[in-house]
PAVONU-437232 format. One record per atom (N, C-alpha, C, O): y, z, x. Coordinates in pm, whole numbers, plus 50000, padded with zeros to 5 digits. Layout:
N
YZX...
This chain:
470
495974127393178494944137393207493934137793092494314137592976492634138193125491594137893023491494150992948491644161793006491234149792817490984161692737489534166292752489234178192747488634156392772487204159192787486684151292907487034139592923485864157492989485204150493099483704151593079483194162193044483004140593103481554140593083480884130893178481524121893231479594132893198478844123493281478594110393206478764099493261478194111593078477884099692998478654100192867478564109892792479404089592840480044088192709479324077192634479044066492689479024079692507478384069692423479344066192310479714074792230479744053392305480704048792205479924043092086479454031692090479794051191981479074046791862477874055591836477024057391923477794061091713476724070491680475694065091584475094072691507475474051791587474414045991506473054047991571472934055791665472014040991522470664042791578470604040591729469904047891799471334030591779471344028391923472094039191996471624044292098473274042691944474114052592010473504066492013473484072892118473004071291898472444084891901471144085391979470824095592040470364074391978469144074092060469494074992208468844082092284470534067592247470974067792386471474081692425471124086892531472294087592339472864100692369471794111392380471804119492472470864111392285469824121692285468864119892403468424129792462468554107392437467654105092551468324109092681467704115192768469604105792695470334109592816470404124792830470244130092939470624131692718470674146292721469314152092760469224161692837468254146092705466904150792739466604148992887465794156192945467274139292948467064136593091468054144293178468174141493298468744153793118469574162893195471034159093212471744165493289471484148993141472864144693152473774151993054473354155892944475024153893095476044159193005476564147292925476974137192982476544148592792476804136992706477864140092600477864150792539478764130492580479704130592468479404118392382479344107192433479214120592253478904109892158480084108092063480494117691997480624096192055481804093391973481394084891854480774074291870481754089391735481374082491611482564081691516483254091691493482804069791462483974068091374483764073791235484734077791170482504074391189482244080491058482274095791071482124101291180482454102290957482474116990957481094122490992480984133891038480054114590970478684118791000478054108791095478384096991092477134113591179476414104791269475524095191189475204097691073475134084291253474254074691188474794060691184474034051191162476104059091204476694045791206476564038491075476324044490970476724025291081476624016990961475244018290899475124019590777474204017890982472834017890932472564029490837472104027490724472864041390883472524053090803473554055690691473184059590580474824053690721475864057190624476074046590517476174049890398476154033890558476484023390459475644010890479476113999790453474404012490525473584000890551472124002890518471744003890402471314003490624469854003690608469344014190510468584011090419469774026590528469174037490451469604037390304468734037790217470904036990271471254036490129470714024090059470354024689942470664012790130470134000790066468654002290037468183997889932467904008590127466464010290103466204020289992465214019189919467074030189978466954039589866467104032089733466324034189640468104023389726468324015789603467224005389581466844002689467466723999589689465623989989675464353996689624463563990489553464154009289661463014016689606463134018089455462174016089381464334021389409464574022589265464334009189196463714008589090464833998389258464633985089201463153981789188462723976189088462373985489291460933982789288460243990489176459363985089110460634002989155460044011089048460334004788912459454003988826461564000188894461933993688767461083981288744460563979188634460943972988847460153960688833458673963688808458033956988727458143973688876456733977088857456473981988715455433978888657457413989588660457263994288523457243982588425456533982988324458023972088456458013960188372456713952388386456143947788287456243950988509455093942488537453773948288492452833940888464453683961588484452413967788446452073965188299450973968388254453013959488225452733955988086451603945788077450893945087977451433937888184450333928088186448983935088188447973928988152448953947788228447703955488229447563963888102446663972188091448463961588007448363968687880449123981687873448923989587780449993984387970450783996687970452253992987960452783985688043452903998187856454303994787833455174007187838454824017687783456314005887904457324016487910458574011787836458823999887824459324021287788460594017887726461554012687834461374015687952462564005087793463564000187887464264012087951464664021287880464404012088083464984023888149466444026288114467204016888094466804038888106468204042688092468704046488231468144055188297469764039688275470234041488412471514049788413472544045688359471424061388475472584070188494473134067088633472634072288733474174058688639474684054088768475194065588853474994065688974475864075188792476414086388868475284094288934475394098189051474214096588861473084103988917472374095789024471924101289125472274082689002471654073989101472474074089231471904074689340473784073389218474644073989338474464087189411474384087489534474414098089334474244111289397472904112189470472824117789579471874106689409470544106989473470564098989602470084103689706471134086989596471254078589716472044085689824471634085889941473164091589787473994098689884473274110989940473484114890055472414116989858471644128489904470634124690011470414132290106470024112889996469104107990099469834106290231469344110390337471034100190224471844098090344472234111490406472164113290527472654120990321473114133990370472004141590444472264148090545470774140590395469664147390462469484142090604469254149690698469584128790617469364122790748470534125290843470334128190961471764124090791472914126790878472954141390920473324144591033472584150190829472514164290863471474166990971471674175391058470384159790964469344161191066469834156491202469504162691303470604145691205471144140891332472134150791392472144152891513472954156791307473904166891356473164178591420473584183791523472054182591357471264193491413470644189591547470604197691639470164177291557469574172591683470614172191794470314175191910471844168391759472914168291859473214182491909473394184692028473254191891817473514205891855472394211191944472654217892044471154208391907470014213291984470034208092128469594214792221470554195792143470584189792277471904192292349472104187592461472794199592285474124202292341474914189492369475654188592467474744179592282475534167392287476844169992211476814173692094477964168092278479254170292214479614157992131479644146792182479874160192003480214149191913481724149191888482304159391851482344137591909483774135991884483944125491774483454114291787484634129191668484804119891556486114112191571487174117991595486004098891556487194090491565486844076491609485684073491639487854067891614487684054091657488034053291805489134057291844487134048291887487304048292032487604034292086487054024392038488474033892186488744021792262488884025592409489224036992441488614016092497488774018892639490254020492674491114013092626490504030392758491844032192813491894027592957492964024393009490724027393022490584023293161489094021393188488284023493097488694017593308487264016193338486504029393334485274029393334487224040693329486524053593328487014062793217486834074993225487634057193114488114065893005488124058692871488254046492864487984066692766488064061992629489154069892557489304081892578489904063092472490894069592388490324070192246490024059792186490174082092194489574083992062490654088591964491274098991983490864080591861491884083691761491224087591629490404080191575491604099191579491154103491447492364103791355493454099891395492174108491234493284109091139494294119791176495414119791126493904128991265494794140191298495244140691443496314146091473494444135091535494864136291675494284124991760493604115991711494564125791891494084115991987493484123392105494074132792158492294119092146491574125892255491194115792362490744104792333491394119792488490974111392600489664116892657489574128592693488664108192664487354111992718487154104592850487054092292852487094111992959486824106093090485324106593116484674116593087484774095793172483324094993191482984089293327483794082493391481754092193370481224085993490480504072993453480614062893523479784073493342479084061593293479204061293140479314071593074479184049093086479414047592942478404037892882478064027692943477924041192764477054032192687477824028192561478174036592479478084015192548478834010192433477864005992324477063996792342477944012792212477084009892098477964008691973477734015291872478963999991984479993998891881479573990891759480333990091663478393984791761477863978491642478553965691600479073958191683478543963191470479063950791415479763953491282479723964691231480383943191228481073944191100480723932091014480243921991066480963933090886480653921890797481563910190830482753911890856480993898290828481783886090849482513882790719481973884390610483743878290733484573875390616484693860290594484513852390687484993856490471485293842590438486803841490422487373848290337487443833090502488903831990491489323825790358488613817490301490483830090309491043823990190490683830490058491163826289953489853840890063489503847589938490653856689894491353862389978490853858089763491923866989717491633881589749490473885489763492673889589760492523903889782492303910389646493243913689575491043912289612490683916989478489513926689489488523923389556489573938389427488483948289438487163943389377486113949289402487223932889299485993927389241485213918889341484083914789313485803916189457485093909289565484513919989657485253927689719483203920389666482493930989737481953926089870481713914089889481773935389964480943932890081479743942290071479603949489972478893942290173477673950490163478003965290150477253972690085479093969790211479463983890203479913987790063479423997590006480823980090007481313983389873480243980989767480233987689664479353971489792478253969289696477333981389690476803984689584477133987889805476263999689809476894011889743476194021489710478224011489722478884022589653478454023189507478564033689443477974011789453477394011189319478364016689213478014025489134479584011389213480584015789115480184012388973480434020188880479564000788954479083996888822478003986288840477703982088952477423981888728476463970888729477123959188658477153958888535477663949588733478363938488670477433929888586476313927188629477853925688468477003916888388476623904088460475493899088448477593898688536477333886088607477803887488751478973890288775476893885488847477173887388989476863874689066475783868889052477823870289148477593859189239477443864789379478283872389426476363860989446476133865089585476343852989674475613843089662477333853789763477593842989858476833846089986477193855190061475773838590009474943840890127473513843990086473253854090021472593835290125471183837290092470373842590207469183839590219471023850590293470303857190401469723870390356469673873390237469283878390452468583890890420469473900490342469043905790239470693902790388471563912590322471883908390180471783916390087472253895790162472573890890027471393891989933471563895889817470203888489981469023888789895468583903089864468093905789755468763912189959468423926089931469333931889823468863938489730470633929389835471553934489733471333927689599471493933989494470983914889601470653907989477469443914389410469393915589288468473918489490467273925189437467643937789362467133940389253468553945689420468983958189357469703955489226469333960889122470723947089230471563944989112470813937789000471053940388883469913928689037469123921888934468223931788860468093931188738467603940888935466733950988872467533960388783467033965088680468773963288822469613972288742470213965488620470763972288533470123952088613470563945288491471563934188508471943927988409472013931288630472973920288649472263906788641471113905388680472993896888588472543882988598473073877688731474283876788751472163874188821472513871188959472443856388987471493849588946473453851289058473433837689111473593838489263474453845889313472773830889335472833830289481473393816789523472983806489471474333816989616474853804689675474623805389826475093814589892473903795589880473603795090023474003781390078473653770990022474743781590189475293769290244474223760590309474383748390313473143766390361472093758490426471063753990323471183756690203470043746990373469033741290284467993751390237467173748190151468003763590293466943773190263467453787390258468453790690323466783795690181467033809990184466533815690317465613810290377467153826490361466843832890489466703822190598465613819890649467803815690632467763804990734467073809690862467333820690912466203801190912465473804491035464123810691011463293811291102463893815490890462593821490858461593810390824461983799690777460323812990848459243803690817459253800190668459243809090583459283787390638459353782790498458183787690415458333790390295456993788890477455823793690403456023808090354455503811790249456763815890430457003829790392458073830890284457993839490196459063822090290460163822590194459723817490056460243821889953458773808390055458403801689930457983811289818458483809689707457113820989841456743830189732457933838389680458043840889560458833842489771460023849789728460903840889642461363845089536461143828689688462023819789613461463816589475462213815989377460163814689467459543811889336459723823689241459993821789123459583835789294459673847689210461103849889161461333852289043462073849089252463443852089210464073840589131465013842789055463563828389149464053817289067463823820188919464633816688833462693826688889462383830288750463203842188701463373843988581463703850388794464423862588756465943860788754466633867088674466463852288843467913851188859468483840188770467763831388722469783840888751470443830688669470393817088739470143806888674470643816788870470593804188943470523806789093470963817289141469973797089166469983796989312470473783289355469823773189324471573782689425472153769989470472063769189623472713776889694471253759789673471123757789816471963745689859472343737489776472253744789988473103734090041474403733189960474893722389929474933744789928476113745689844477083755789904476653765989959478363753189895479353762489947480413765589843480663757689752481023777089858482123781189771483403774689822483733775689940484113767989733485363761689774486583770189739487513771289818486573776189620487703784889580487193796489496486213795389423487903807589508487703819089421489073822989368489973826389445489223822589238490513825489176490413838089091489583838889001491253847889120491243860389043491933858388909493093854388903491193861088803491743860188668491493873388595490613880988636492243876188490492043888888418490613890888368490103902088366489973879888329488623881088273487503880088374486333880988337487843878288501486803877188603487263868788720488443865588732486343865288806486633857088924486113842988898484913840988881487023833388896486653819488870486253813089003487063812089095485003808889012484453803789138484093789089125483423784989030484563781189221484213766989227483263764689343483453769989452482233756689318481213753789418481203738989451481623730589371480713735889572480613722089616479253719989679478833727789764478563709389635477243706489689476433698689588476843696689473475253694389632474383686689544473963695189424473363705789440474293690389304473923697589184474763709889155474383718089072475903711289224476753722989201477273722989058477683712489008477263734488991477723735188852479253734888843479943735388945479753734188723481183734788699481703748788735480913758288737483003750288762483553763588790483163773588683483133770288564482853785888725482373796088631482973809588666483363812188780483043818288564483573831888581482443841588616481363841088557482723850388712481793860988749482543874288746483733874988775481813884888709482433898188705482653903788844483633910788869481723900588936481843904889075481333893589164480473885789124481873892989285481383883789387481063892089511481923899289563479833890989559479403897889682479383887989796478673877889790480153890689900480183882190019479203887890121479383898890171478163880190151477113884690245476763873090336475663867490328477703869590423477523857790509477293861590654477563853790745476773873590676476433877590811477343888390867478183893990797477143891290996477883901891063478403896891198477853887491255479453903391247480073899791375480063911891468480343923091425479743909791598479783920991693481203926491706482173919191692481293939491733482593946191743483153946891885484063954791912482643938591975483113939092112484583935892128485213939892226485143928692031486563925192038487473936191984488683934291977486903947491947487703958291888487753970991973488223981391926487273970192095487183982392177488073981992301487943990292391488993972092305489883970492421489073969792550489373976492649488023961492546487113960392661487823955392786487403958392897488903947692768489613942292883490203953392971490353951593092490533964792911491093975792990490043982093082490373988993178488763979593049487683984393135487143973293224486303975793310487623960993202487133949693278485833943993227485193935993295485423947993106484163943193049484393929692980485313928092901483543919993012483663906592956483103906092814481993910892788483873900392724483473898892583483653884292545484693878492575482653878292480482803864192443483623862792315484043872792257483843850792272484743848292158484183853692026484923855691930482863855992022482263861691901482383876891897482203883091792482693882892013482743897392020481493903292080481303915492078480613894692136479373899392197479583901892347480513896592408478703910192404478793913992544477473910592614476403914492569477563903292724476363899592801475893911592883476703918892940474573913492888473983924492965472763919393042472213908793011472353927193143471133923793215469963931493155470093937793050468823930993221467613937493167467753952693159467023959093083468663958293236468913972793231470073976193138470523987593132470553966193065471653967392967473013969593032473953973792964473143966693160474443967793226475323955893189474833944693177476613958493171477573947793153477983942793292477363946493392479023934593298479533930093428480203941393506480463939993626480483952593438480983964593505479783973993519479303979193418479273976393640477963982793660477773996393595476643999893561478834004393577478654017593519478874017693368478884028393305479054005893309479224004793164478103996293108477843985193156477434001393006476273994992945476613991192801477493997292740475923981292747476113977492607474753975692541473823970592603474653979792415473373979092344473603974992198474733974692150472513971892130472553969691986473183956491945472973946292009473963956891838474543944791780475503937691874475803925991854475983944591975476893938492071476173928692164476823920192225474873929792175474103921792270473373910392199473283910092077472853900992279472143889492224470893893892149470303904392176470493885592053469293888791976469623893591838470793894491801468593896791760468823900891621469593913891611469423922891693470443914891509471223927091485470383936691401470513937291279469513944091469468573952791401468583966691462468703968291583468463976791376468543990691422467443993891523467684001091620466233988591500465143992091591465323985791728464863991291828465973974291735466303968791867467283977991938467123981192056468313982291863469363990791923468794003891974469154008292084467924010191897467404023291939466564022192066466634030792153465774011492077464984009592200465904006692318465674011792428466923998692296467873995892405468604008592448468844010792567468964016892352469664029292384468854038092477469394043892571467574039192451466704047292537466604041492677466604048692776466514028092683466434021692815467704024292895467634027793013468864022492832470134024692903470234038992955470674041293067469834048692872469884062692913468964065293031469304072693123467794059293028466824061293137467324054893267467124060493375467954043293258468504036893377469604045693437469654047593559470474051093351471544059893398470964072293468471524077093566469834077093417469204088993476468394085793602467774094693662468404073293641467714069693766466274065393751465574063593850465834063593626464454059293605464334044093614465314036993592463144039293646462904024893648462574020393506461454022293457463554014493441463394010393302464073997093280465033993693349463573989493183464183976693147463843973593002462813977792951464733966292937464453961792800463723948492812464333937992829462403949092803461543937592827460533936992714459383941392729460953931592602460093931492484459593917492455460293907592477458373916592407457803903592371458153899692228458203887792195458383909392143458673906392002459503917391940459273929191964460483913391859461273922791779461053918791633461513908191592460383927091555460093923191416461353922891331462273930791349461363913491236462423912491137461823914590999460703910190972462563921290911462073924090776463183921790674464303926490691462843914490569463713913490451463083922290345461963919590299463783932890306463223942490208463493937890066463993945389983463143925490042463293919489911462023922489831461213930889872461863915789719460633917489640460093903689605460603897389511459083898689677458293905489779459033906489912459983898989939458583915889995459133917190129458663905590216457593899890194459483902190314459113892090414459283898290551460323904290580458273896990635458353902490771457753892390869456773885590838458363891590986457833882391086458153887491226459063895491245457393882691322457633886591462457083875791553456193868191515457633875291675457163865591772457523851391733458563848991670456673841991770456913827891747456623824191601455583827891548457533816891537457263811691403456663797691415456763791291520456043793191309455453779791313456523769091329456313759091397457683771191267458793761791281459213760591427459423749591477459333772091495459723771991636458653765291722458973757691814457393768191693456303762391771456333747191763456153740291864456563741891644456623727291627457813721391700457703711191767458963727991686460183722591748460113722991901460733714591968459363732591956459253733992101458023726792158457813726792279457223720792071456043713692117454953722792169454173718692255454893734992120453873744592164452593742592084452623742791960451493740592151450213738792082449673752192036449623761792114449283752991910448853765791854447723763791754447493752891703447033774691729446063775491619446593785391518447203795491553446353782391392446923790391284445833795891194444853789091164446033808191151445213813891044446133818490934447023826690958445933813290814446823816790702445963821490585445193813690528446093834190549445253839990444446083842490319447033850290323445733835890205446463837990081446043850990013444863854090003447033858489968446723871189902446053869189765445573878889705446003856989718445253854189594443773857089614443033858489517443333858089741441933861489772441793875889820440733879789869442863883889806442823897989846442593906889724443383906789630441503914389728441213923289616442313933589595442673936689481442863938789704443913948789694445183942789633445813948989548445543930889678446753924489624446583921489474447503923789395445413916389437445193913089296445173925589210445643925289095444643936589263444623949089185446023954789167446243963189079446973950189250448363954189236449153944289152450333946389124448493933389111449193922989036450133914889123451113909289073449833914089254450743907189346449973897489436449953898989558449373887789375448573878189451449363866789512448773857389566450703867389505451513856289558451713856989709452263847689768451273867789771451573869989912450783861190007449913853489966451113862490136450493854190239450593861490372451613867790401449543860490454449563865490591449213853990684448193847390668450073851790781449903840490874449953845691017450813853791052449023840991100449033844491242448923831591324448223822291286449633831291437449613819791527449063823991663449423834591715448203815591720447593818491849447803806691944447853795191900447923809592071447993799092173446673791392173445593797292175446773778192172445563769992158444623771492278443413770292262445173773992397444343774992516443843789292538442633791592548444753798792546444373812592576443883820192455443213830492468444213815092334443863821492206444583834892187444203842792100445613837492267446393849792251447383848392135447853837592104447663859792074448583859991961449993856092007450493861292106450623846991932451973842391962452993847591861454153850191896452563849191737453493853591633452753855891503451583852291489453453861991408452853864691278453933865691172455083869091202453563862791049454483864190938453723868790814452593864590791454343877290737453713882690617454733882690504455893886490525454333878490385455163879790266454333886590158453203882590130454903896890099454213904589997454693918990000455413922790092454303927089901454683941189902454263947990033453143945990081455153955990090454893963690212454703955190336454113959690434455193942890334455073934290452455733940690574455263939090687456813947990551457503954590661456653965090730456803967290851455783971490656454853981090717453713973890787453273977990895453233963190726452053956290777452313948890908451403947390990453553944290929453833936091046453663943991176453453937991282453753957291169453703965391291452413963291368452423963291492451293961591299450023959491369450093947091457449593947091569450713936491406450763924091482451723925091600451483919091705452803932791584453713934991697452973942191809453063938291926452243952491773451463959991872450433950991939450243951592061449783942691859448763933791913449373923992013448793921392118450533918491980451173908992071451603915892200451403910392309452193927892188452623935192308451433938692398451583939392520450283940792340449093944192418448323931992467447303933292534448823919992433448163907792478446883904692402445963898692458446803908892276445593906792197445363891892170446303884092160444093888292158443763874492125443133873791987443063883691914442673861991953442133859291820440973868591784440923873991674440053870391878438903878891851439293893491838438713900891758440273897791917440693911791909441083915491766440723926091715441833906591701442253909291563441103907191465440903915191373440343896491485439263893391392438153903791396437523906491293437903909791512436823919491526437263933891503436433943091505438563935991481439043949391447438663952391303438993944691212437963963591281437513966991146438683973091069439143984091100439143965890968440223970590882439623977090757438583972690709440273987390705439753993590582439833983990464440733975690455438863985290374438783976590256438733985090129438063995390130439403981390024440323970090013441743974290046442263983789988442373967490138443753970390175444493957290197443893946590209445803958390203446613946990241446523944590391446673933290438446263955390467446193953790613445053944790657445133938290761443973944190578442843935990619443173921090613442423912890667444283917390547444663903290545445023898390685444913886490714445443907490773445703903690912444393899690979444313889491048443353907890960442043904491014441483891690955440903883491026441663889990823441163877790758441863865390813441233855090836443193866390835443933854890888443413851291027443283839491061443113861491108442553858991241441153852791230440793844191311440373857091132439033851491111439123836691073438273828691112440153833290996440333819190959440613810891084440033800191103441483815891170441773808891295440533807791383440303797691450439733818491381438513818991462437393810491403436463806491474437483807591272436453799691206435263807791161434163802491148435473820991135434363829691097434613836790964433913846390932435583832190888435933838790762434813837090659434263826190644434493847990589433533847290479434193850090344433613847190239435383855690345436053858990219436763846990158437303847890048436763835790229437253822990179436323812190231435623814190330436323800590163435613789190220436643780090286437513774290219436533778890416437433770090492436553759490559435743762790646436693746890520435873736290584436053736190735437153738390786434963733790805435023733590950435873721890998435873710990941436603724591106437453714091162436573703591228435533706591286437033691291219436263680291278436343680091429435753671391492
């Protein structure tokens, strides 16, 4: 017999889950939201996006204080109170989780804390540290998220960190090895390097941020190569041995150094969907070997009254994807005509400099044989970038050669994550080369580099000399 009965059960209280729950409630549905953390927000808010961005802000302030010396202004070396920094970071998280709790109360969404698994096609079993609750539902939205991917064979040692334990900021290790040169690894490297760690990056592929446009990665790699102890590409970790004085790490690859001791090792080799942890078979929901769940445009699984969103579904594991999917699933449940039909989902690496991209990359265009026109504007010609001492950036836009419509864009430089939004909007609206080039951007700003890049593609740029094409 069920302890709770509801019209809609949402499994997972991250950005996708709470968006789904709140939208369903706004549309008149009775909703129960189940979250394994003590506070709503899921991995993103509690141990992911938000605490990492708080620490990245601090890292940026430290770096800016160092860099402004080139303008004749010098600050003393910062004194870092780790306990106070942790409290501040946790305070940012607490404000947001508290806000979500208030939003749930205002919408009369019942929140149940615990780890949920399917008990049947119409019920969830929620286990907390003190009791077990059965939630019976008419329809369910699964937003169970993902977990950090592990490397087999590593010793069980507290000095080996994942993204969650790294964000706890227990100390600043003198020497840190980051396994994985993707977004998460590079973001955490940015934080620890600014706080004083000597950082080494090991990436198994030939490039940092695999899959990202090489032109965008290049300025970041040049900058951090000068700041970090080492960056090893096309290299893998073969052994990690726990010793009293540190973790002895052996590497394999072209130019790999001799085994070396590190105070901490951060494993950041990606994330895995949690579809294999929810007893989906008891509901009849199909889960692939990776833990992902296939859905249609309305986010339905193979069981029509059960939906899946966020990291469980195909595509990038990003909070903004999940939140949009959550709203779509709630609207479909409420009987509205809705579908997740997006032309572009932006990706951002909050490194220093930031890298952001959306739509088609130049690498993809070449590999698929898509004919395109490109506009690439170097920030070395941007008055705003130079006045910030950050002329290494770049803004690139790609257009279809025939229709001249925007296909994709990439930006590297400070605030790239904010700047990319204009191009996402432009692509969704079907904007073409002239639409961007003729849009009056404020001067001097970083945003005008989008217009300048379009002007280069259009052949009307005056802020640079670009020889006419033959």
